[in-house]
Backbone bond lengths (Angstrom), bond angles and torsions (degrees), N, CA, C in turn:
res aa  C-N    CA-C-N  psi(-1)  N-CA   C-N-CA  omega(-1)  CA-C   N-CA-C  phi
1 M - - - 1.447 - - 1.521 109.85 -
2 S 1.296 115.21 162.85 1.462 120.15 -176.72 1.521 112.01 -92.49
3 G 1.288 118.80 7.61 1.449 121.63 179.02 1.512 112.86 87.30
4 Q 1.330 118.05 2.04 1.457 121.27 177.70 1.519 108.85 -89.34
5 P 1.324 115.90 151.92 1.468 118.33 175.80 1.528 110.31 -61.62
6 P 1.324 118.68 156.66 1.475 121.60 -178.20 1.526 113.72 -59.44
7 E 1.345 117.30 -30.38 1.454 118.96 179.38 1.522 111.15 -63.85
8 N 1.337 117.04 -38.15 1.464 120.87 179.89 1.522 110.79 -68.00
9 D 1.340 117.56 -36.79 1.464 120.56 178.12 1.536 109.75 -64.32
10 D 1.344 116.68 -42.07 1.459 120.02 178.18 1.531 110.92 -64.50
11 L 1.320 115.58 -42.78 1.459 119.95 179.81 1.527 111.09 -64.56
12 T 1.303 116.54 -41.54 1.468 120.61 179.02 1.524 110.92 -63.92
13 S 1.317 116.71 -42.97 1.470 119.07 179.45 1.528 111.23 -67.52
14 E 1.330 117.24 -35.48 1.460 120.20 176.88 1.531 111.22 -65.97
15 I 1.307 116.83 -42.45 1.468 120.71 178.91 1.528 109.86 -64.80
16 R 1.322 117.24 -40.98 1.460 121.30 177.57 1.535 110.34 -61.54
17 A 1.332 116.63 -42.62 1.465 120.55 179.25 1.536 110.45 -65.60
18 L 1.336 117.18 -38.86 1.459 120.55 177.26 1.527 111.72 -64.26
19 R 1.325 116.58 -39.45 1.468 119.92 178.35 1.527 111.09 -64.56
20 I 1.311 116.58 -39.66 1.460 120.34 178.40 1.526 110.44 -64.76
21 E 1.319 116.61 -44.67 1.466 120.07 178.98 1.527 111.70 -65.53
22 L 1.323 117.35 -38.27 1.456 121.21 177.94 1.528 110.89 -65.03
23 A 1.313 117.03 -39.51 1.463 120.24 176.86 1.526 110.37 -64.83
24 R 1.333 117.67 -41.22 1.476 120.83 176.86 1.519 110.87 -63.10
25 L 1.319 116.70 -40.75 1.459 121.16 179.86 1.524 110.98 -65.47
26 N 1.324 117.70 -42.95 1.461 121.50 179.98 1.525 111.91 -66.63
27 N 1.321 117.74 -25.28 1.464 121.12 178.50 1.527 111.94 -88.61
28 H 1.308 117.88 -2.93 1.463 121.19 -179.35 1.529 109.70 -69.24
29 R 1.339 116.59 145.98 1.461 122.48 -176.79 1.526 111.51 -58.48
30 F 1.321 118.14 -40.82 1.463 122.13 -178.97 1.525 111.12 -59.41
31 V 1.309 117.13 -43.62 1.468 121.09 -179.25 1.523 110.08 -71.44
32 R 1.336 117.46 -39.42 1.471 120.35 178.68 1.523 111.13 -62.87
33 I 1.337 117.23 -38.37 1.472 119.90 178.41 1.524 110.09 -64.38
34 H 1.321 117.47 -41.93 1.461 120.87 -176.69 1.526 113.04 -77.86
35 N 1.306 117.87 -11.80 1.462 120.29 176.84 1.522 111.88 -88.59
36 N 1.322 118.55 -7.66 1.452 122.99 -177.19 1.531 107.88 -122.50
37 L 1.335 117.71 112.26 1.459 121.63 -174.22 1.529 113.30 -61.86
38 P 1.333 120.71 -47.95 1.475 118.49 178.99 1.532 112.42 -61.77
39 R 1.308 117.01 -38.67 1.463 120.49 178.80 1.532 110.45 -66.72
40 L 1.326 116.47 -38.80 1.469 120.96 177.96 1.530 110.80 -64.87
41 L 1.330 117.47 -43.59 1.460 120.80 179.23 1.525 111.05 -64.82
42 T 1.333 117.43 -41.52 1.467 121.12 178.30 1.517 110.65 -63.98
43 F 1.317 117.23 -43.66 1.466 121.61 179.86 1.524 110.58 -62.16
44 N 1.332 117.39 -46.16 1.460 120.90 -179.03 1.531 111.71 -68.89
45 F 1.334 118.10 -33.29 1.457 121.00 176.57 1.524 110.36 -65.74
46 A 1.325 117.10 -46.29 1.465 120.65 178.48 1.523 110.67 -64.01
47 R 1.305 116.81 -38.95 1.466 121.01 178.12 1.531 110.62 -63.83
48 G 1.326 116.97 -41.39 1.455 121.11 178.10 1.523 112.34 -65.15
49 L 1.348 116.26 -40.24 1.466 119.50 176.85 1.526 111.05 -62.06
50 A 1.320 116.46 -44.95 1.470 120.42 179.82 1.525 110.69 -64.29
51 L 1.305 117.14 -41.53 1.467 120.66 179.30 1.523 110.95 -64.12
52 G 1.321 116.90 -44.95 1.464 120.48 179.59 1.518 112.15 -63.97
53 L 1.330 116.86 -43.62 1.460 120.53 179.55 1.521 110.75 -64.77
54 G 1.311 117.18 -43.35 1.457 120.56 178.65 1.518 112.34 -63.86
55 T 1.317 116.67 -38.15 1.458 120.49 178.82 1.526 110.93 -65.64
56 V 1.330 116.55 -45.39 1.467 120.61 -179.13 1.526 110.66 -65.15
57 L 1.325 117.11 -46.63 1.470 119.72 -179.86 1.525 111.70 -64.33
58 G 1.315 116.89 -42.20 1.463 120.32 179.12 1.516 112.30 -64.04
59 A 1.321 116.55 -43.19 1.464 119.89 179.05 1.522 110.88 -66.03
60 T 1.325 117.12 -37.32 1.461 120.77 178.74 1.518 111.26 -62.99
61 V 1.315 116.25 -48.06 1.469 120.15 -179.82 1.523 110.29 -63.90
62 L 1.322 116.96 -46.47 1.458 120.47 -178.89 1.524 111.58 -62.58
63 L 1.308 117.64 -44.92 1.463 121.28 179.89 1.530 110.84 -65.30
64 S 1.315 117.07 -39.18 1.469 119.98 177.81 1.516 111.34 -61.93
65 V 1.315 117.15 -44.13 1.461 120.92 179.43 1.527 110.68 -64.90
66 V 1.324 117.16 -41.47 1.460 120.47 -179.76 1.520 110.43 -65.55
67 V 1.329 117.82 -45.59 1.461 120.70 -179.53 1.520 110.26 -65.41
68 W 1.321 117.48 -42.53 1.468 120.11 178.37 1.524 111.22 -61.11
69 S 1.339 116.36 -44.99 1.465 118.81 -178.97 1.539 110.80 -66.93
70 L 1.323 117.76 -35.34 1.456 120.06 176.51 1.531 111.72 -68.66
71 S 1.321 116.58 -32.45 1.470 118.78 179.64 1.523 111.19 -71.38
72 Q 1.321 117.79 -18.69 1.457 121.20 178.33 1.525 112.18 -80.77
73 I 1.317 117.23 -11.93 1.462 121.51 -179.56 1.520 108.12 -81.71
74 E 1.295 116.15 114.39 1.463 120.30 -178.91 1.527 111.79 -106.23
75 F 1.318 117.89 -18.54 1.456 119.52 -175.50 1.521 113.27 -80.30
76 L 1.319 118.46 -14.42 1.466 121.27 173.17 1.524 107.49 -105.41
77 P 1.296 117.89 100.29 1.462 120.04 -170.67 1.527 114.05 -59.83
78 I 1.310 118.17 -40.46 1.471 119.75 -175.76 1.519 110.41 -69.35
79 I 1.326 116.83 -51.18 1.467 120.79 -177.76 1.521 110.32 -68.38
80 G 1.335 116.81 -41.32 1.464 120.24 -179.10 1.516 111.94 -62.63
81 E 1.318 118.33 -44.71 1.465 121.81 179.00 1.523 111.18 -66.62
82 W 1.338 115.25 -41.72 1.468 120.08 179.86 1.519 110.48 -62.61
83 A 1.332 116.18 -46.11 1.461 120.16 -179.82 1.527 110.82 -67.90
84 A 1.333 117.61 -36.31 1.458 120.48 177.73 1.530 110.40 -64.65
85 Q 1.329 117.51 -38.81 1.465 120.43 177.25 1.526 110.89 -63.76
86 I 1.330 116.58 -42.92 1.475 120.44 178.51 1.523 109.67 -63.35
87 A 1.340 117.53 -44.37 1.460 121.25 179.62 1.521 110.03 -62.77
88 E 1.316 118.20 -39.79 1.470 121.85 179.18 1.525 110.74 -65.05
89 Q 1.321 116.56 -41.15 1.470 120.16 177.72 1.520 110.66 -65.62
90 M 1.318 117.27 -37.42 1.472 120.39 178.23 1.530 110.10 -66.24
91 R 1.340 117.25 -39.63 1.472 120.57 178.00 1.538 110.49 -66.77
92 A 1.322 116.17 -36.10 1.455 120.27 -179.25 1.534 110.90 -68.55
93 Q 1.314 118.20 -29.78 1.461 122.52 -179.96 1.521 112.37 -74.40
94 E 1.326 117.19 -24.24 1.478 120.60 -178.77 1.477 108.04 -72.97
């Protein structure tokens, strides 16, 4: 032992472990991205593009399925005709 009381040895080892973890955290990709402004802006721009594209594609698929399923309903004249008109307009746009 180094002549220090056991509490100091525990405290020293805890501080050493905290320093190691802090160094690992600072080297993490997430922290490195946020420490560099151009890299952060590029990352957030790409993330926004992906989010927007996913939202548009998802809404398109979901709306197409809903309109198609509504156009298959023939027993409700108002909804069936309305959905059939929307489906016909969508086919005409293709």
